[in-house]
NUDO-164176 format. One record per residue (C-alpha): residue in three letters; x, y, z. Coordinates in steps of 0.001 Angstrom, whole numbers, plus 500000, padded with zeros to 6 digits. Layout:
alaXYZ/...
//
This chain:
unk786720077206907378/unk784465078765910018/unk784564082468910688/unk785472083862914152/unk782362084588916288/unk782407087571918541/unk780068085750920922/unk782598082965921339/unk785391085459922087/unk783272087472924524/unk782174084270926241/unk785820083125926635/unk786759086498927884/unk783917086539930443/unk784452083001931699/unk788190083509932067/unk787589086850933731/unk785212085468936363/unk787374082376937059/unk790517084476937421/unk788771086980939581/unk787567084275941877/unk791013082678941789/unk792707085979942588/unk790406086459945585/unk791118082944946876/unk794876083132946223/unk795076086586947934/unk793434085112951093/unk795958082228951142/unk799056084325950613/unk800520086731948074/unk798911087135944657/unk801317086316941703/unk802287089405939788/unk801124090353936305/unk804179090247934093/unk805208093432932367/unk805882091401929190/unk802198090283928941/unk800911093437927155/unk804094093725925143/unk803797090154923771/unk800103090649922977/unk800835093914921245/unk803579092267919175/unk801157089581918100/unk798679092249917067/unk801350093984915030/unk802295090804913258/unk798705089999912406/unk798054093533911110/unk801236093523909110/unk800307090164907607/unk796847091485906755/unk798220094628905171/unk800748092652903116/unk798142090172901920/unk795727093026901021/unk798331094793898942/unk799246091569897155/unk795600090628896467/unk794853094165895204/unk797828094023892814/unk796754090588891705/unk793130091745891216/unk794247094838889232/unk796512092602887067/unk799593094716887665/unk802656093518885759/unk804952091652888033/unk802342091258890718/unk803134088475893095/unk800100086274893702/unk798837084908896954/unk799083081166897479/unk795748079994898879/unk797511077816901474/unk799444080854902779/unk796207082816903138/unk794544079922904940/unk797500079521907273/unk797426083211908003/unk793692083041908809/unk794217080064911100/unk797053081853912887/unk794758084875913354/unk791857082836914663/unk794106080928917105/unk795666084092918251/unk792250085732918849/unk791059082788920873/unk794162082728923024/unk794056086510923368/unk790468086410924524/unk791404083914927196/unk794539085797928349/unk792763089184928314/unk789979087673930382/unk792466086223932817/unk794270089574933271/unk790947091395933201/unk789683089378936207/unk792941089917938114/unk792859093598937203/unk789230093902938340/unk790164092253941721/unk793138094635942130/unk791054097652941161/unk788268096898943705/unk790215097766946812/unk793944097266946212/unk794817100499944434/unk796149102227947517/unk799272099966947472/unk801653101166944699/unk802763097758943671/unk799144096523943336/unk798258099701941386/unk801125098883938936/unk799812095339938545/unk796332096632937841/unk797747098927935185/unk799693096033933515/unk796545093966933615/unk794596096790931982/unk797159097159929221/unk797028093396928679/unk793300093547928175/unk793746096383925617/unk796486094509923806/unk794289091367923778/unk791455093455922173/unk794031094657919584/unk794902091023918762/unk791168090240918256/unk790673093299916036/unk793729092392913950/unk792518088855913603/unk789150090015912392/unk790799092372909949/unk793044089567908587/unk790016087270908258/unk788156089953906345/unk791111090493904025/unk791354086751903206/unk787679086187902743/unk786687084820899258/unk783979086533897294/unk780532084859897800/unk779379082410895134/unk775879082686893743/unk775064079289895075/unk776034080212898624/unk774115083540898452/unk770947082059897187/unk771155078583898718/unk770728075381896734/unk767016076039896087/unk767165079747895546/unk766291081705892434/unk769615081116890691/unk769215077339891074/unk765673077587889606/unk766839079754886701/unk769469077173885707/unk767044074309885790/
//
């Protein structure tokens, strides 16, 4: 399974931000701009909480398993893999959504803050960007928790010193 790359997430955020900023400018010239829903930052924050809670739960179970505590409940590898996939998918979607609301928020912040309704929309968009960043951070945390220790073969490569010492 591939790890999340921050460059990919930043690229998605930037592209979605530029496209939504341009779309907001165009849409505003044609009529009224659609509003940023109040639920957007709330839903993103809930996803971040679920990811963080999953990571903390898995970390505690893995620690108990590693310390061989009596009655420790192990972690099924398939459950950990599903959690990581959920985290990665959430991070990708959150980067797109945060970019989209970031672009709209940037458009509104440029010259629309004197209108109270537009100012509220810019605030909701800003909170959506922050909540999207929280989702990405929680996804990276979850991925780090579920990462397997490196094998010697992976650290040294197939032709590294450990392979030569075994031959």
